[in-house]
Every structure is written in C-alpha cells, then in structure tokens.
C-alpha positions in Angstrom: -8.8 -84.0 7.6 -10.2 -83.0 11.0 -10.4 -86.7 12.4 -14.3 -87.8 12.8 -14.2 -90.3 10.1 -15.9 -89.1 7.7 -14.3 -88.5 4.3 -13.3 -85.1 3.1 -12.6 -83.3 -0.4 -9.7 -81.0 -1.5 -10.3 -78.9 -4.4 -7.8 -77.1 -6.5 -9.6 -74.2 -8.8 -6.8 -71.6 -8.5 -6.9 -71.8 -5.0 -7.4 -74.9 -2.7 -11.0 -75.4 -0.6 -11.7 -77.8 2.1 -15.1 -79.3 2.1 -15.1 -81.4 5.7 -17.7 -84.4 4.5 -20.5 -85.2 7.1 -20.5 -89.0 7.1 -23.5 -89.6 5.2 -22.1 -88.3 1.9 -23.1 -84.7 1.9 -20.5 -82.1 2.7 -20.4 -78.5 4.6 -19.3 -75.6 2.9 -15.5 -75.5 2.3 -13.1 -73.2 3.3 -10.6 -71.4 0.9 -6.9 -71.8 1.9 -5.2 -68.6 1.2 -2.9 -68.3 -1.8 0.6 -66.4 -1.7 -0.1 -62.5 -3.1 3.6 -61.3 -3.5 4.7 -58.2 -5.1 0.9 -57.9 -5.9 1.2 -61.0 -8.0 -0.9 -63.6 -7.4 0.4 -67.3 -6.8 -2.7 -69.6 -7.8 -2.6 -73.4 -6.7 -2.5 -75.6 -9.7 -2.1 -79.0 -8.1 -2.8 -80.7 -4.8 -1.1 -83.6 -2.5 -1.8 -84.7 0.7 1.1 -85.9 3.2 2.3 -86.1 6.7 4.8 -83.2 6.3 5.3 -82.9 10.0 5.0 -86.3 10.9 2.1 -85.4 13.8 -0.7 -87.6 12.1 -2.4 -85.7 10.2 -2.6 -85.0 6.5 -1.1 -81.8 5.4 -2.2 -80.3 2.2 0.7 -79.3 -0.7 0.1 -77.3 -3.2 2.2 -76.5 -6.4 2.3 -73.6 -9.3 5.0 -72.6 -11.5 6.9 -70.3 -8.9 7.5 -73.1 -5.7 4.9 -75.1 -3.7 2.5 -74.1 -0.6 2.5 -76.0 2.3 -0.3 -76.0 4.7 0.0 -77.4 8.1 -3.4 -79.6 9.8 -4.3 -78.5 12.7 -5.9 -81.6 13.2 -9.4 -80.2 13.2 -10.3 -79.3 9.6 -8.1 -75.9 9.9 -4.6 -75.6 8.8 -1.9 -73.1 9.7 -0.8 -70.0 6.9 1.0 -71.5 4.1 4.6 -71.9 3.6 6.6 -70.9 0.3 8.5 -73.3 -0.6 11.0 -72.3 -4.3 11.6 -74.5 -7.0 15.6 -73.7 -7.6 17.9 -75.6 -9.8 21.0 -76.3 -8.4 24.3 -76.9 -10.5 27.3 -78.6 -8.5 30.4 -76.6 -8.7 32.6 -78.4 -11.0 35.8 -75.5 -11.0 35.5 -75.9 -15.2 34.0 -74.1 -17.8 31.8 -74.7 -20.7 34.5 -74.8 -22.9 37.2 -76.7 -21.0 37.2 -80.9 -22.0 
C-alpha cells in the first residue's frame, strides 16, 4: 500500500482499516477509512477488495455494502483519497412492449 516492500493488511469491521506492515511481522496502528454518512444514514463497509482502479500502479481499496461500493484511491504512500460512492442500479433494457404483450 505504501510501496516499501512490507506486507500490509486491510481489515473491514464495518469501517475499513489499513495497518501498514513494519517488515518484521508487526504492524503499525491502522487508519480508519472514512465511511459515507448521507442524510444521517451510515453506510458501513462489509466487503473489501483491492485493485488498481485508476491504473497508477498502486492498489486501491473498494468496499461494498447494501447500497453500493466506495472507492478509495491510493496515493502510493499508505494514504487514500476521499471515497467515491458507486450506487448499485438495476437497469432493464427498453423493449417497447408491456408485460401483457406476447
């Protein structure tokens, strides 16, 4: 996560947390990634995956919950840009026919 060659960990316990590795099997105290609060509703992160979302060579964090996903872009030094909410949306193709037509 910070390009120092040491393994790091990403933990999700409602809020994603990133303890950076020291390279000797120990870890620093992690920083919580902020979660979205919208209209007073908290969107806690339930799943976490890593990937280079913006193709800059750094692993970014994507967290998911029941309303969508949050993307945290990695600055390459173990810090992350503010999250972006991607909402789940079901889009059905337009057929021009009603359900009763055959």
